[in-house]
N, CA, C and O of each residue as an XYZ file, in Angstrom:
304
protein
N     -19.258    -13.946     -4.916
C     -18.086    -12.711     -5.161
C     -17.736    -14.418     -6.809
O     -18.206    -15.549     -6.932
N     -16.849    -13.692     -7.535
C     -16.707    -14.482     -8.808
C     -15.653    -15.620     -8.557
O     -15.101    -15.731     -7.462
N     -15.513    -16.074     -9.125
C     -14.610    -17.972     -9.016
C     -13.406    -17.502     -9.534
O     -13.753    -16.888    -10.543
N     -12.192    -17.430     -9.437
C     -11.461    -17.581    -10.778
C     -11.149    -17.353    -11.778
O     -12.128    -17.931    -12.251
N     -10.373    -16.831    -13.085
C     -10.338    -16.685    -13.419
C      -8.943    -17.053    -14.083
O      -8.166    -16.234    -13.594
N      -8.038    -18.099    -15.192
C      -6.584    -17.327    -15.334
C      -7.030    -16.880    -16.359
O      -7.962    -17.194    -17.099
N      -5.785    -15.594    -16.341
C      -5.785    -14.709    -17.141
C      -4.739    -15.537    -18.067
O      -4.410    -14.879    -19.053
N      -4.148    -16.798    -17.993
C      -3.335    -17.199    -19.133
C      -3.779    -18.285    -20.171
O      -3.172    -18.706    -21.155
N      -5.106    -18.645    -19.635
C      -5.918    -19.539    -20.415
C      -7.106    -18.743    -21.304
O      -7.925    -19.585    -21.673
N      -7.540    -17.110    -21.864
C      -7.643    -16.424    -22.555
C      -9.375    -16.295    -22.070
O     -10.127    -16.938    -21.337
N      -9.476    -15.128    -22.907
C     -11.386    -15.432    -22.868
C     -12.579    -15.982    -22.837
O     -13.725    -15.841    -22.410
N     -11.342    -17.186    -23.922
C     -13.215    -18.074    -24.467
C     -12.804    -19.376    -23.250
O     -13.597    -20.186    -22.771
N     -11.876    -19.300    -23.070
C     -11.451    -20.552    -21.958
C     -12.312    -20.858    -20.315
O     -12.652    -20.027    -19.473
N     -12.453    -22.203    -20.307
C     -13.557    -22.587    -19.315
C     -12.789    -22.595    -18.727
O     -11.678    -22.295    -19.164
N     -13.091    -23.121    -16.766
C     -12.601    -23.779    -15.908
C     -12.460    -25.390    -16.669
O     -11.508    -26.136    -16.897
N     -13.892    -25.454    -16.901
C     -13.439    -27.195    -17.242
C     -12.483    -27.231    -19.191
O     -12.493    -27.840    -20.260
N     -11.790    -26.046    -18.435
C     -11.480    -26.499    -20.532
C     -10.149    -26.279    -20.688
O      -9.687    -26.162    -21.823
N      -8.850    -26.138    -18.861
C      -8.021    -25.638    -18.418
C      -7.091    -26.963    -17.798
O      -5.883    -27.165    -17.675
N      -8.407    -27.787    -17.463
C      -8.772    -28.521    -16.460
C      -8.504    -28.524    -14.853
O      -8.672    -29.358    -13.964
N      -8.103    -27.447    -14.898
C      -7.505    -28.476    -13.321
C      -9.052    -26.826    -13.093
O      -9.640    -26.072    -13.868
N      -9.022    -27.211    -10.688
C      -9.573    -26.525     -9.924
C      -8.887    -25.599     -9.583
O      -9.073    -24.383     -9.538
N      -8.453    -25.941     -9.455
C      -6.884    -25.537     -8.445
C      -6.156    -23.690     -9.215
O      -5.473    -23.596    -10.235
N      -6.412    -23.024     -8.707
C      -5.901    -21.372     -8.588
C      -4.519    -20.690     -8.082
O      -3.991    -21.292     -7.146
N      -4.229    -20.189     -8.283
C      -3.013    -18.964     -7.248
C      -3.197    -17.591     -8.132
O      -3.390    -17.330     -9.320
N      -2.943    -16.458     -6.249
C      -3.277    -15.341     -6.823
C      -1.476    -14.952     -7.121
O      -1.153    -15.054     -5.937
N      -0.668    -14.736     -7.554
C       0.717    -13.882     -7.939
C       0.370    -12.800     -8.464
O      -0.346    -12.415     -9.388
N       1.641    -11.994     -6.955
C       1.690    -10.930     -6.785
C       2.838     -9.814     -8.232
O       3.975     -9.351     -8.144
N       2.088     -9.789     -9.071
C       3.867     -9.439     -9.770
C       3.930     -7.448     -9.011
O       3.431     -7.086     -7.945
N       4.660     -6.611     -9.971
C       5.649     -5.415     -8.947
C       4.633     -4.905     -8.902
O       3.882     -5.409     -9.738
N       3.861     -3.596     -7.958
C       2.869     -2.978     -7.988
C       3.172     -2.310     -8.778
O       4.184     -2.594     -9.419
N       2.373     -1.040     -9.101
C       2.103     -0.068     -9.990
C       1.637      1.489    -10.040
O       1.691      2.522    -10.708
N       0.997      0.729     -8.499
C      -0.203      1.852     -7.584
C       0.182      1.748     -6.273
O       0.277      0.667     -5.692
N       0.457      3.035     -5.675
C       0.560      3.062     -3.829
C      -1.962      2.873     -4.133
O      -2.820      3.234     -4.938
N      -1.876      2.271     -3.117
C      -3.091      2.643     -2.774
C      -2.875      2.262     -1.374
O      -2.214      1.467     -0.705
N      -3.724      3.183     -1.246
C      -4.347      4.050      0.924
C      -4.682      2.392      1.638
O      -5.129      1.312      1.252
N      -4.200      2.946      2.778
C      -4.579      1.602      3.882
C      -5.523      1.040      3.845
O      -5.655     -0.173      4.006
N      -6.636      2.107      3.550
C      -8.162      1.630      3.648
C      -8.886      1.253      2.477
O     -10.035      0.832      2.607
N      -8.454      1.333      1.552
C      -8.552      0.452      0.067
C      -9.183     -1.003     -0.097
O      -8.704     -2.113      0.138
N      -9.772     -0.816     -0.328
C     -10.402     -2.718     -0.415
C     -10.445     -2.993     -2.294
O     -10.529     -2.061     -3.095
N     -10.375     -4.278     -2.635
C     -10.385     -4.714     -4.103
C      -9.784     -5.247     -4.772
O      -9.357     -6.269     -4.234
N      -9.500     -5.141     -5.650
C      -8.218     -6.159     -6.338
C      -7.210     -5.443     -6.336
O      -7.645     -4.536     -5.627
N      -6.091     -5.116     -6.608
C      -5.000     -4.777     -6.917
C      -4.857     -4.836     -8.300
O      -5.617     -5.590     -8.909
N      -4.067     -4.216     -8.890
C      -3.435     -4.111    -10.431
C      -2.965     -4.931    -11.112
O      -3.186     -5.165    -12.300
N      -1.934     -5.676    -10.035
C      -0.708     -6.534     -9.809
C      -1.124     -8.046     -9.222
O      -0.289     -8.946     -9.303
N      -1.880     -8.192     -8.881
C      -2.184     -9.548     -8.675
C      -3.319     -9.951    -10.442
O      -4.123     -9.359    -11.162
N      -2.391    -11.805    -10.322
C      -2.760    -12.338    -11.602
C      -3.410    -13.626    -10.521
O      -3.107    -13.694     -9.330
N      -4.598    -14.850    -11.408
C      -4.915    -15.226    -10.597
C      -4.152    -16.626    -12.378
O      -3.987    -16.116    -13.487
N      -3.899    -17.979    -12.175
C      -3.082    -18.480    -13.270
C      -3.827    -19.716    -12.556
O      -4.389    -19.608    -11.466
N      -3.767    -20.765    -13.221
C      -4.794    -22.159    -12.885
C      -3.095    -22.877    -12.960
O      -2.116    -22.336    -13.476
N      -3.147    -24.363    -12.211
C      -2.121    -25.339    -12.129
C      -1.159    -25.597    -13.639
O       0.038    -25.841    -13.791
N      -2.485    -25.385    -14.796
C      -1.610    -25.334    -15.843
C      -0.267    -23.872    -16.011
O       0.954    -23.959    -16.144
N      -0.837    -23.098    -15.959
C      -0.090    -22.595    -16.743
C       0.450    -21.179    -15.313
O       0.850    -20.015    -15.342
N       0.243    -21.854    -14.615
C       1.661    -21.299    -12.835
C       2.434    -20.869    -12.914
O       2.610    -19.700    -12.569
N       3.402    -21.719    -13.484
C       4.737    -22.300    -14.178
C       5.226    -21.066    -15.267
O       6.333    -20.531    -15.221
N       4.433    -20.825    -15.995
C       4.697    -18.847    -16.263
C       5.077    -18.327    -15.586
O       6.216    -18.653    -15.253
N       4.702    -17.636    -15.172
C       4.595    -17.452    -13.673
C       6.350    -16.883    -13.349
O       7.152    -15.953    -13.440
N       6.221    -17.656    -13.111
C       7.536    -18.024    -12.749
C       9.077    -17.278    -12.794
O       9.465    -17.056    -13.941
N       9.671    -17.011    -12.095
C      10.614    -15.571    -11.814
C       9.965    -14.362    -13.235
O      10.629    -14.294    -14.269
N       8.508    -13.409    -13.066
C       8.943    -13.379    -13.422
C       7.733    -12.598    -12.884
O       6.843    -12.303    -13.681
N       7.568    -12.008    -10.749
C       7.138    -11.291     -9.810
C       8.051     -9.670    -10.256
O       7.528     -8.558    -10.190
N       9.196     -9.892    -10.606
C       9.887     -8.641    -10.767
C       9.309     -7.199    -11.218
O       9.387     -6.003    -10.939
N       8.591     -8.228    -12.222
C       7.957     -7.609    -13.517
C       6.507     -6.876    -13.209
O       5.580     -7.571    -12.794
N       6.387     -5.910    -13.354
C       4.336     -5.304    -13.366
C       3.770     -6.787    -14.839
O       4.150     -7.364    -15.858
N       2.621     -6.664    -13.830
C       1.518     -7.552    -14.372
C       1.364     -7.399    -15.987
O       1.383     -8.400    -16.703
N       1.233     -6.270    -16.444
C       1.290     -5.861    -17.688
C       2.999     -6.479    -18.582
O       2.956     -7.151    -19.613
N       4.343     -6.060    -17.898
C       4.939     -6.534    -19.090
C       4.877     -8.365    -18.831
O       5.423     -9.017    -19.721
N       4.294     -9.092    -17.765
C       5.051    -10.488    -17.157
C       4.224    -10.855    -18.411
O       4.677    -11.179    -19.509
N       2.285    -10.690    -17.863
C       1.179    -10.871    -19.368
C       1.914    -11.081    -20.393
O       2.072    -12.263    -20.698
N       2.663     -9.910    -21.335
C       3.439     -9.404    -21.984
C       4.355    -10.413    -22.240
O       4.326    -10.908    -23.367
N       5.087    -10.784    -21.510
C       5.665    -12.251    -21.719
C       5.351    -13.724    -21.581
O       6.075    -14.708    -21.733
N       3.914    -13.595    -21.212
C       3.516    -15.372    -21.757
C       2.905    -15.326    -21.902
O       2.279    -16.259    -21.398
N       1.894    -14.212    -22.834
C       1.557    -14.256    -23.917
C       1.951    -14.674    -25.266
O       1.320    -15.447    -25.986
N       3.558    -13.823    -25.659
C       4.627    -14.389    -26.169
C       4.247    -15.697    -26.090
O       3.659    -16.304    -26.985
N       4.595    -16.170    -24.961
C       4.801    -17.346    -24.696
C       4.372    -18.923    -25.080
O       5.036    -19.954    -24.978
N       2.289    -18.595    -25.813
C       1.933    -18.559    -25.788
C       1.737    -19.131    -26.661
O       1.298    -20.281    -26.669
N       2.063    -18.351    -27.765
C       1.069    -18.031    -29.086
C       2.233    -19.497    -29.663
O       2.120    -19.965    -30.795
């Protein structure tokens, strides 16, 4: 199993680069219904490092795609 990677840190960031070893899985509004026997990482679950976790606050009613769009805009 791979360790979590913060989706807000960007593709070139490393765990050392974000200064945190703590990650939280945030669940946004689902857009897919999974069968009861399904296993895997759901499309609405996104990992955040402790530095970027506050950016997800108040956005869990959005889809992951919508939320990450808003978060990316804040980071620019």
